[in-house]
N, C-alpha and C positions, 0 to 999 in steps of 0.2 A: 505495498500501499504509501500508497506518493504521500501522499495525504494528511499528516499524524493529528488526531485529536485532542485538544483541551484535558476534557472528559477519558475516568480510563472503565473501562467496560467494566461493567452489575454496579458502578457505586454516580449514585441518584443522589435525590434533595431526600435531607433526615428526617426525621419525622418530626421533630421540633420545629424544623426551618418549616414546616408543611403548615402545622401548626400556626406557629408565630405567623407566618404569613394568611396561615386565614381569619385571625383576628383582629390582620393589619388592613384589612381588604372589608373586614366591616365596621370597622370603627372610619374605614377613609369614605367607605358608602353613605353610612349616617353622616357625617358635613360633607359629600359633594348633595346628600340628599335636604339637610337644612340649609347651604349656599344655596346650593340652585332654587330652591325656591320661599326664601330673599329674597333673593334678587326677583323672583318672577313675579311677591308680591309687592314691591317695592317699585318696577318698576311699572306696574299694572297702574299703583297709586304715584304716577311721580307728580300731579296735580298738589296733590298735599302733603309726599315729603319733598319739595323740592322746595314748601313752606318753612321749613326751618332746618332750611340745612342740606335737607338729605344723602346729596352724593355720598356723604362719608359712608351712610349706612352704608347704599349700595357696594362702594371698592370694598370695604369693611364682606360683604356678603358674598363678591365676586370672588375676594378673595379666602375666604373659609372655599365656597367648591372649590379652588382651584390647591387648595392643600389634603381637599376628599380629593380627586382626580392621580395625587402624586405620592396620596399615602396608596391610593390601591393602586398605581404599580411599580409599588416597593413591594404589594405585600408579592404579589403576584410573579415577581420576582422572587421572592424568598421561598415561596413555598413549591413552583419549578425547580429549587437547583443553579438559578443565575446568577445570583448575587453574591456565593462562596466559589472563587477562583485561587 
C-alpha cells in the first residue's frame, strides 16, 4: 500500500469520547435552539426591540446560536474520534 493512514487498524473512538461527544452535542443543540429561537423572536418583534436598543440582544442571541453550532461540531468530532491524534 502506497498510502499511509494516520489511524491504526482496529483503533476507533473510545467509549469516553463517544459519551462526552454525545453530551456535548446535546448541550450544543440546546444552545443552538435557544439562540435561534431568541433570534427569531427578537427579529419578528423588531419594532418594540429597537425602541430600547435591542440590537445588543440580537447580537447576543446570534452569539449563543454560533456557540451552540460550534459545540455540536466539537461533539461530533469527539464522538467520531477525529479530535484525538
